[in-house]
N, C-alpha and C positions, 0 to 999 in steps of 0.2 A: 751549200753555197760557200765559196770561199770569199771572205769579207776583204775589203781593201786594206783594213787596218793590219791584216795578218801577212801582206805581201812582204816577201823576202827576195834579196838578190838572187837571181837564179832560178826562181820559180817559174814554171810553165802554167799559164792560166787559161782555163777553159770554161767560161761561165757567162751568165748575163748580167750586164750592168746598164745603168741609165747614162745616156749621153747628155751631158750638161753643156758641153760647148764643143763646136767644130768650125775649123777654119782651114781653108788652103793656103798653103805658104810656099816659099822657094828656099831652097839651100843656097849657100853663098856661091855654089856653081851653077845655080839656075835650074836645079832639078825640082821638080814638085813633089811636095808632101802634104800630109794633113796633120794639123793639131788638133788633139782630141782630149777633153776632159772627161773621164768616166766617174760615176758616183754610186755608192750605196750608202746605207745608214751609217756606216762606220767612217765615211770620209770620201775624198776624191783623189784622183791620181791623174798626172800629167802623162797622156799617152801620144804616141806618134805612129802614123801609117807612111813608112817611108818609100812604098810603092803603091799609090793609090789606084793604079790602073791594073794591078796584077790580079790574076785568077784567085778567086776566094775571097776578095773584098768587094762586096756588095754595096749598093747605096743605102744610106742611113742618114737621118737628120736630127737635129737637136731635139730633145724631149723623147726621142725613140728609145725603147729598151732594145739593147743590141747584144747578140750573142758573139762574143769574141774569142779568139785564141791568141795568146801573146806571150812574150817573155819579159821578166821583170829584170831590170839593171838599175844601178845607181848612177845618178848624174847630178852633179853640184851637191852632193850630199843627200839627195832625196830620191826615193824610188820613182822609177819611170817605166812605162809598158810600151814595148815595141809590138804592135798589132800586126799579126800574120794573116788572121782571117777574120772576117766580120759580116755579120748578117742581121738584118731587122728580125728580133725575136717575135714569135708568134704568141697570141694569147694562149695562156695555160703554161708557158714555159718559165713564167716568172710570178712572184707574189709583190706586188706593189710596195707592201709594207717593209720589205727588204731594202728598199732603196730611199726611204725617207728617215733622215735622222729625227729621233723623237727624245723628249725629256725623259730624264732618268727617274723623275717623279711620277706618281700617279695622278693622271691629269683629272679624273674625275673627283679625287680626293682633294686636288689643289682647288678646284672649283667650289666644292662644298665649303672650304675653309674661306674662300673669297666671300661667298654669300653670308657667311657668318659676320665678316666685317660689314657687309652692306646692311645686313639686319641690325647691326649695332649703332646705325646712324640715327640720331634723334631728330634732326631738322626734317620737317615734314616735306618741304619741297625738295631737298636734296635727296632725301630717301625715295620720294616719288620718282624723281629723274633717274637714280640708280636702278631701280626695279623696272622702269620702261625699258631699258635696255637689258638688264641681265635676267629678267623673267621671260624674255623672248626666246623661243626654242631655236628659232633660226640663228639668232645673234649668238646664243650660247655655244651652238655647234660650231660656228665660224671662229669665235673667240678662242676655243678650246684648240682647235686645229692649227690656227695660225701662228707664225713666227714673229719675233719681235725685231728681226732684222735680216738683211740679206745674207751678211757674213760675219759681221764685227762681234756681235754677242747674242745668245738666245736665237740662233738662226736655225731652228728646228721646230717640228710639230710640237705644240704646246708651249713653245718659247714666249709667246706674248703673255700667256696666262701665268707661266713661272715668273716672268720678269715683273709682271704687274703685281702679283701676289707678294713677291719679295719687296718691292718698294712700298707696298701697303703695309707690310710688316715693319719696315724701317720707320715709316712716318707714324705708325702706332706707338713704337718705343719712344720716337722723339716727343710726341704729345704727351706721354706720360711725364717725360723728363723735364719738359719746357712748358710751365703753365701758360705762358704768353700765346702758345699756338691754340687756335680753333680746330678741334679734332675733326668735327664733322666736315668742316670745309677741306682740310688737309687730306683726310682719307678719301674724301670724295674725289679730289683731284687726283690723287694717287691712282685710284681705280681707273679713271678716265684719261690719264695722261698720255697713253699711246693708242688710244682707241682709233686714231686716224690711220694706224699702221694696216687696218683691215682694208683701207682703200689704197694706202701707198704701195703696198706689195701685193703681187699676185699670189695666189694659193699655190701649194705644192702641187706637183714637183717643180714648177717653175721657180716660184719664191724669188721673184725679181720685180724691179720698180716699174709700176704701171705708167702710162702716160700722164695720168692725173697726178701721179706720186712725184713724178719728175718735175712737173710744172708748179705744184702747189706745196708738197711736202706734207708729212702726217700731223705736224702741229697745226697748221691751218685748217686742214681738213677735219681733224678731230674737234677743233673749236667750232667749225660749222656743223658738225654732227650734233654736238651739244645744243648749240643755238636753235637748230631746227626742232629739237625735242622740247626745249625749254618753252618755245612758242605755244606748245599744246598743253602746258600745265598753267591752269588759271592761277593768277594771282603770284606767279612767281616773282619775288622781289628783284627788280632790275639791279639793285647794288649787289645783291648775292650773286646774281648771274654774271655781272662783270667781274666780280673777284674771282668766280670759279674759272671763268674763260681767261683771265689773267694769268691764273696759275698754270694753266695749259700752255698759254703762249710763251710763258717765261721758263718752262721746266727745263730747258738746256742751260739756263743760267747766264749765257754770254751771247752777245749778238754774232760774234764769230763762230759760235757753235750751231747756229741755226735758229736761236730764239728770236722772234720778231720783237720782243720786249725783254729787258732785264728786270729781275724780279724787284717789285716795289711793295710786296706784301710779305709779312714773315713767313706766311704759309707758302707762298711761292718760292722763297729762298730755300726753306727747308725741304721741300718737293725736289728742287733741283739738287740739292746735296744727296737726298735719298736716291734719286735716279742715277745720278752719277757714280755713287758708291756701289750700286747692284750692277751697273753696266761693267765697271772697272773690275770688280771682283769676278765676275763671271768671265770677263776677258782673260783675266790671269788663270783662271781655272782651265779654261779651254787651251790656252797656251801651254800650260804645264802638264796637261794630260797626256801628251804624247812623249814626255820625257822620262826616261827609264828612273826607277827607284834608285835613290843614292847616287844619281848623277848631278854633281854640283857644278858643271860646266856652265859658263855664261852662254846664253841662248841667242844673243845678239840683239840689235836695236830694234824696239817696236815702235812703229809709228804713232798708234793710238796712245800708248803709254809714255812715249817720249823718253824711253829709258832702255839700257840693257838690263837682262833679268836673268836670274837663276832660281833654282829650288832652294827652300830653306834646308839647312843642314839636319835638323831634328824631324 
């Protein structure tokens, strides 16, 4: 299979790709064409069908695996595919794993490390709550497979686990460095902070916002998930439950960033820093991944980082 990241100007492409987006449009002259975004595990490419009614262009829909033939050109500095032939691929013509972006790290190994942190929690109520989720085989399978975002950072298979583990590592370091922090509360909050993503985002290959996700968001849904399980743990201290839920509700740090509450506990403040740090570092990593080695050109303004950026010289 020829992966999208290897496409170069002048290439003739003939292979199967996942259709992530398809929309009919009109040129300035009023001629119909289709806008298509194709995906494999290495990325996406903007594509066009300039003559949708022509022979060789069969019907296909979003989330179909499509056998295409087309030519790669450069438009506004980025590769674009002009599709000449297209048909819905038959089962057996493709391997779904070729079309899903996956964490570069070993997923099972990351989960084992996360369970090590869970087993280090001494508070019996927080420990019981963590094991109620992570010892469940169905939950484990979903948590390992899910992404942490649609597109901004960790938007790949295993992304939710990778991000959660990284935030937990950060919090463990902070707990060692600042004695004011309650490690059990902080690490438990870290491991649960994005659990609502399991409901906010659909599973791959869609990896898009659910109706519930659009209406409520992962912060509120994650808090609800914890609250439902806390009710099943006899004697769970109400104050501890509220402190944990506050950390979840405040983990984006600011109201304008989607947190229903600003941090009012030192653990909530620390979690917001740990989460923001990992999200920003992964964003930079993903942005710079496509920049050639020794290329020190400025890459343009990034909305999330609110800055122009380039690679470091060394």
